[in-house]
Every structure is written in C-alpha cells, then in structure tokens.
C-alpha positions in Angstrom: 0.0 0.0 0.0 2.9 2.4 0.7 4.2 2.1 -2.8 0.7 2.5 -4.3 0.2 5.7 -2.2 3.5 7.1 -3.4 2.8 6.5 -7.0 -0.7 8.0 -6.8 1.0 11.1 -5.3 3.7 11.0 -8.0 1.2 10.7 -10.8 -1.0 13.5 -9.4 2.2 15.7 -9.3 3.6 14.6 -12.6 2.7 17.9 -14.3 5.2 19.7 -12.1 7.8 17.1 -12.5 8.1 17.8 -16.2 8.3 21.5 -15.5 11.9 20.6 -14.6 11.4 22.0 -11.0 14.3 20.7 -8.9 12.4 21.1 -5.6 9.3 19.2 -6.8 11.4 16.2 -7.9 13.2 16.3 -4.5 9.9 16.2 -2.7 8.8 13.1 -4.7 12.1 11.4 -3.9 11.7 12.3 -0.2 8.3 10.6 -0.2 9.7 7.5 -1.7 12.6 7.4 0.7 10.5 8.0 3.8 7.2 6.3 3.0 8.2 3.4 0.9 11.8 2.5 1.8 11.9 3.8 5.4 15.5 4.9 5.0 17.0 6.8 7.9 20.2 8.4 6.9 21.2 9.1 10.6 21.8 5.3 10.7 23.7 4.9 7.4 26.2 6.6 5.1 25.5 9.3 2.6 24.3 8.9 -0.9 24.1 11.0 -4.0 21.1 10.7 -6.3 21.3 12.0 -9.9 18.1 12.4 -11.9 17.8 13.1 -15.6 14.5 14.3 -17.0 15.0 15.1 -20.7 17.2 18.2 -20.9 17.3 18.7 -17.1 19.7 17.1 -14.7 19.5 17.3 -10.9 21.7 16.0 -8.1 20.6 15.5 -4.5 22.7 14.7 -1.4 21.1 12.6 1.3 22.7 12.3 4.7 25.0 14.6 6.7 28.1 12.6 7.4 30.1 13.7 4.4 30.5 16.5 1.9 29.6 14.9 -1.4 29.6 16.7 -4.7 29.2 15.8 -8.3 32.9 15.4 -8.6 33.3 13.2 -5.5 34.9 9.9 -6.7 33.7 6.4 -5.8 34.6 2.9 -6.7 32.0 1.8 -9.3 32.5 -2.0 -9.3 30.6 -3.7 -12.1 29.7 -0.5 -13.9 33.3 -0.6 -15.1 32.1 -3.2 -17.6 30.0 -0.6 -19.3 33.1 1.5 -20.1 34.9 -1.6 -21.4 31.9 -2.5 -23.6 31.9 1.0 -24.9 35.6 0.8 -25.7 35.2 -2.5 -27.5 32.3 -1.2 -29.6 34.4 1.8 -30.5 37.1 -0.5 -31.7 34.5 -2.5 -33.7 33.1 0.7 -35.2 36.7 1.6 -36.3 37.1 -1.8 -37.9 39.9 -2.7 -35.5 38.2 -5.8 -34.3 35.0 -7.9 -34.8 32.7 -9.0 -32.0 32.8 -12.5 -33.5 36.5 -12.7 -33.1 37.8 -15.6 -31.0 39.7 -14.6 -27.9 42.6 -17.0 -27.6 43.2 -18.3 -24.1 45.4 -21.2 -23.2 43.0 -23.8 -22.1 43.6 -27.5 -22.1 40.0 -28.3 -22.8 39.9 -26.0 -25.9 37.6 -23.4 -24.5 37.4 -20.7 -27.2 35.2 -17.8 -26.2 34.5 -14.9 -28.6 34.4 -11.2 -27.8 30.6 -11.4 -28.1 30.2 -14.3 -25.7 32.4 -12.6 -23.1 30.6 -9.3 -23.4 27.3 -11.0 -22.9 28.4 -13.4 -20.2 28.0 -16.5 -22.2 31.5 -17.9 -22.1 30.9 -20.8 -19.7 33.2 -19.2 -17.1 32.0 -18.6 -13.5 31.6 -15.3 -11.8 35.0 -15.5 -10.1 37.7 -18.2 -10.0 37.0 -21.0 -7.5 40.6 -20.6 -6.2 40.3 -16.9 -5.4 40.2 -17.7 -1.7 43.6 -19.4 -1.9 45.2 -16.0 -2.6 43.1 -13.9 -0.4 45.0 -12.3 2.5 42.4 -9.7 3.5 38.7 -10.5 3.4 38.1 -6.8 2.7 40.5 -6.8 -0.3 39.9 -10.2 -1.9 41.4 -9.5 -5.3 44.6 -7.8 -4.3 46.9 -10.9 -4.6 45.2 -12.6 -7.6 47.8 -11.7 -10.3 47.6 -12.1 -14.1 49.9 -15.0 -13.9 47.6 -16.8 -11.4 44.6 -16.0 -13.7 46.3 -17.5 -16.7 47.2 -20.6 -14.8 43.5 -20.9 -13.7 42.3 -20.6 -17.2 44.7 -23.2 -18.5 43.2 -25.8 -16.3 39.6 -24.6 -16.2 37.2 -27.4 -17.4 33.7 -26.3 -18.7 30.8 -28.1 -17.2 30.0 -30.9 -19.5 26.4 -31.1 -18.3 25.6 -27.6 -19.6 24.5 -27.4 -23.3 25.8 -24.8 -25.6 23.7 -23.1 -28.4 24.3 -23.2 -32.1 27.0 -20.5 -31.8 28.8 -22.4 -29.1 27.6 -20.0 -26.4 26.8 -21.1 -22.9 23.8 -20.0 -20.9 24.2 -16.6 -19.2 26.3 -16.5 -16.0 27.4 -13.0 -14.8 31.2 -13.1 -14.7 34.0 -10.8 -13.7 36.3 -13.4 -15.4 34.8 -12.6 -18.8 35.8 -9.0 -18.7 39.1 -9.7 -17.1 39.9 -11.9 -20.1 38.8 -9.1 -22.4 41.2 -6.8 -20.7 44.1 -9.2 -21.4 42.9 -9.6 -25.0 42.9 -5.9 -25.6 46.3 -5.3 -24.0 47.9 -8.1 -26.0 46.4 -7.2 -29.3 46.8 -3.4 -29.1 50.1 -3.5 -27.2 49.0 -1.0 -24.6 47.8 -0.9 -21.0 44.1 -1.1 -20.7 43.9 2.2 -18.9 45.7 3.9 -21.8 43.3 2.3 -24.3 40.3 3.3 -22.4 41.6 6.9 -21.9 42.5 7.3 -25.6 39.4 5.8 -27.2 36.6 6.6 -24.7 37.4 8.8 -21.6 39.1 11.7 -23.4 37.0 11.9 -26.5 33.7 11.6 -24.6 34.9 14.1 -21.9 34.8 11.8 -18.8 37.0 13.8 -16.5 36.9 11.8 -13.3 37.0 8.1 -14.5 40.1 6.1 -14.3 41.7 2.9 -12.9 44.4 5.0 -11.2 43.5 8.4 -9.8 46.0 11.2 -10.7 47.4 13.1 -7.8 45.1 16.1 -8.3 42.0 13.8 -7.9 43.0 11.8 -4.9 41.5 14.3 -2.4 38.2 13.8 -4.1 38.1 10.0 -3.4 35.3 9.1 -0.9 36.3 6.6 1.7 34.1 3.5 1.6 32.2 1.9 4.4 30.6 -1.5 5.2 26.8 -1.5 5.5 27.4 -1.1 9.3 29.6 2.0 8.9 33.0 0.5 9.3 35.6 2.3 7.2 36.9 0.0 4.4 40.3 0.1 2.7 40.7 1.1 -0.9 40.3 -2.0 -3.1 43.1 -3.3 -5.2 41.4 -5.2 -8.0 44.6 -6.4 -9.6 43.9 -8.4 -12.8 40.2 -7.8 -12.3 40.4 -4.1 -12.6 39.0 -4.0 -16.1 35.8 -5.7 -14.8 35.3 -4.0 -11.5 38.1 -1.6 -10.8 37.2 1.8 -12.2 36.6 4.9 -10.1 34.2 7.6 -11.2 32.0 10.5 -10.1 28.3 11.4 -10.3 29.3 14.0 -13.0 30.8 11.2 -15.2 28.0 8.6 -14.6 25.3 11.1 -15.4 27.2 12.0 -18.6 27.4 8.2 -19.4 23.7 8.0 -19.0 23.0 11.1 -21.1 25.1 9.5 -23.9 23.0 6.4 -23.7 19.6 8.1 -23.9 20.5 10.4 -26.8 21.2 13.6 -24.9 24.9 13.8 -25.7 26.9 13.1 -28.9 25.2 13.6 -32.2 25.6 10.0 -33.4 26.5 8.2 -30.2 23.2 6.2 -30.0 23.5 5.3 -33.7 27.0 3.8 -33.1 26.5 2.3 -29.6 22.8 1.4 -29.3 23.8 -2.2 -29.8 25.0 -2.3 -26.3 21.4 -2.0 -25.1 20.0 -4.7 -27.4 18.7 -7.7 -25.5 20.7 -10.7 -26.5 20.2 -13.5 -24.0 17.6 -14.2 -21.2 19.4 -14.1 -17.8 16.6 -16.0 -16.0 17.1 -13.7 -13.0 13.5 -12.7 -13.6 11.3 -13.7 -16.6 11.8 -10.3 -18.2 15.5 -9.8 -17.6 18.0 -9.9 -20.5 21.6 -9.3 -21.1 22.9 -6.9 -23.7 26.5 -6.0 -24.4 27.3 -4.6 -21.0 23.8 -3.3 -20.0 21.2 -5.4 -18.4 17.8 -5.0 -20.0 14.4 -5.3 -18.3 11.6 -5.8 -20.8 8.3 -4.2 -20.0 5.1 -5.6 -21.5 3.3 -2.3 -22.0 6.2 0.1 -21.7 9.7 0.7 -23.0 12.7 -1.3 -21.9 14.7 -0.3 -18.9 18.5 -0.5 -19.1 20.5 -0.8 -15.9 23.8 -1.9 -14.3 24.8 -2.2 -10.7 28.3 -1.9 -9.1 29.2 -3.0 -5.6 32.6 -3.1 -3.9 33.5 -3.7 -0.3 33.1 0.1 0.4 30.8 1.6 -2.2 27.7 0.8 -4.3 26.2 2.4 -7.3 23.4 1.9 -9.9 22.5 3.4 -13.2 19.0 2.9 -14.6 17.4 4.6 -17.5 14.6 4.6 -20.2 16.1 5.7 -23.5 12.8 6.5 -25.2 11.6 8.9 -22.4 15.1 10.3 -21.8 14.9 9.7 -18.1 17.6 8.2 -15.9 18.7 7.7 -12.3 22.2 7.3 -10.9 22.8 6.5 -7.2 26.2 6.6 -5.6 26.8 5.4 -2.0 29.7 5.7 0.3 28.9 2.3 1.7 28.3 -1.1 0.1 24.6 -0.9 1.0 22.7 -1.4 -2.2 20.0 1.1 -3.4 18.8 -0.7 -6.4 15.1 -0.7 -5.4 15.2 3.0 -4.6 16.6 3.7 -8.1 13.9 1.8 -9.8 11.2 3.4 -7.7 12.4 6.8 -8.7 12.7 5.9 -12.4 9.2 4.4 -12.2 7.9 7.7 -10.7 9.6 9.7 -13.5 7.9 7.4 -16.1 4.3 7.8 -14.9 4.2 4.5 -13.1 5.3 2.8 -16.4 2.4 4.3 -18.3 2.8 5.9 -21.8 1.5 9.4 -22.1 
C-alpha cells in the first residue's frame, strides 16, 4: 500500500515534474525514501542521487556525514564493464576488431570464447575463479593478490561443465562473470600492445569528456576520493582489484556517470546512439527474472506495455552504485553510495515515478 500511495501522489504531481522543477522532484524522492523505503540516513552513510528528465539534470545529497559533490569519486565496481563494452564497440566501429573474433586463451579443454560471448556473459566461465580464496590475504580486499599469472594458470586448467549445453553459436547460458571482462582486458592489452587504462583513456574517456573516471587516480584527484564503508559504517580500505580491474576496478563520479547516462539516452553526442545502441540490445535471457535480459554490457528489463529499462549495478567492499534509464523517455537515475549498502530498489522506484508508473502518455 505504501508504494501505491507514493505513485498516486507522484502521478498527481507529474505535471510539475516535467516543469523541470528541482524542488518538486526532490519532494517526490523524499516521499519514496521515507514512506516506501523507510530509509533513515542518521543510521547509514550518505548517498548522491542524480536524476535526468530530458534536458534537465538534478543532483541530490542525502545524509549529513560527508561533503559529497558531483565530482566526488567512488569505486563503481561492475559498472566498469559498461566502459569496457563502450571501448570494444568503439574499436569495432573503427574496424579494429569484430565482435565475432575468437579470444585465444590457453585452455587444455579447448575453451574458445568470442568477444561477443564474453561481453554478454555466455563464455561458460564462472563469476569468479573458484581458487580466489587461496590467494586472499584480506577479506576486505579479496582480489589484491590474484595476479595475471595466477589467472592464466587458472584458465589453463579450467574445465567447462559438460552437463551444460551450448547453443548453435557455441555460447553457454548466461552467467554473470568478472572473469569474462578480465579476459577481455588481457585480450585488448595483447592485441593493441598498450595498457588497458591507456586504451580506455585514448578511445573513450578523453573523446567523450569523462573527467573523473580512471583505474588510477591522478594526484590532483586523490583528495576527491570518498572513503568507503561497510553497511554497518566500518571504514573499508581502498580496493586493489589487480587483474580484475577492467571488470570492477574503475573509479568515477556522479558527473561522469550522469554523462554516461546522457550519452546512452541520446542527450549527448550527435551520433552516439547510432553507433552504440547495440550495447542496449537484449541478447540472452538471464533468467534472473522472466523479463530480464543481457545486452553487451547493459542489463535490460523488458516491460510488457512500456519501453525497456537498461541498468547496471556496481558494488565493492566500500561503495555501491546503480545506473538505470529509459532511452525513449530520456529519463535516468544514478545513485552513488559511500557504503556497500545497495540502493537498487530505490533507483527503480524513482525511475518508475519519472515514467508515470510505467504508463505511456
């Protein structure tokens, strides 16, 4: 009943929402936070909420423990994969690679993934290596000692599950995998003879004006990094993602993630959507829910009577974030948190409110 009440209020007030009034949208978010989610920011760490409604962009800070701005820098975890997918599509657009190319890995069982199967999490590899714990020295920094050498040794001996059937293309069923994107990082570095961070900077970050996104923060940005916390408020160390940094290791800001969202809903870049819309195309059912699909980087939620929702989540030991948007209505929500507490449901409730309770006008 709480959610229903909120959305009745939201729909009643929708005329003022599209007047681009910052305070009116803030009031609607307040109602969702208090009435539906019951979030008390005196008991948890701060968050930033970014909202896009067509040409207008608003940023709201909830909580009073930290000074957070649009240039505050967070670990973005799995959203790093969106930047890698964008880089790979850029290279494909420039005819420097094909998504159907085989990615050669040394594997004694002849596992031969393609760029496409890795991007869409259909390689047959698990989420993380089952021997990760053997190299873990700090539970709060689990990837720090898992080197590229160790990863290659793991891949050499990895045996695909013989009980799982592949499709006609040789693709396995969807399994969300940090390994897939870590392999793509190694592939890119080998074939383009450059460090991944340099490739990402040269082909994506600089041309598209992402000012705060990087694997390694330059000295002038280090003071902007927000210390992460556990869901219970314990300060967490900065993560060293080592060979997994291409999959989950980027750091970014609200400013850059809103810009990423604006590109993907057609508000930035004259021909960006034309060249990169394939990243939002549903490719394989994830079976997480009956309407959930995987694109090339983005997860896609199909709506029966509404437009698709594209989203991705990122969680580290000290931060969490989510991006969700509807391309056709040019609406989007970004949430960044200085703790690993997830705010996925909150993001979707806000996006739903911005989209008239999923009703077309």
